[in-house]
C-alpha positions, -999 to 999 in steps of 0.1 A, spaced: 318 477 376 280 487 378 268 518 360 235 533 367 225 559 341 191 578 330 177 560 303 187 589 279 218 581 279 212 544 277 214 542 244 251 558 243 260 536 268 249 506 249 270 516 219 301 516 237 289 484 253 296 471 219 332 478 220 336 455 252 349 419 247 325 389 248 311 385 281 325 419 297 290 440 293 256 436 297 224 454 309 208 441 341 172 440 348 169 442 384 136 451 405 133 479 422 157 502 403 143 540 399 117 548 374 138 560 342 172 547 349 191 514 335 216 495 350 247 480 333 277 459 346 308 459 327 348 445 332 378 457 313 367 482 295 386 486 260 382 526 258 369 555 273 333 570 264 340 602 247 318 628 264 316 614 299 343 620 319 339 597 349 341 570 322 376 574 310 397 547 316 436 541 313 445 509 296 462 485 315 493 480 290 500 519 297 501 518 336 536 515 352 
């Protein structure tokens, strides 16, 4: 999944990225990104990011 965020949230997102398994989170540096925005790629989140509702995830082992 890709996540585009304003740079004011960049450090919060990077800290959240430290909770991911190896290779499942990285910041992308594509040409053409809007000014003052950052792009991140991630997969298999282990936990939600508190304070940002749309980054709430249910762990796989909870699903039926």
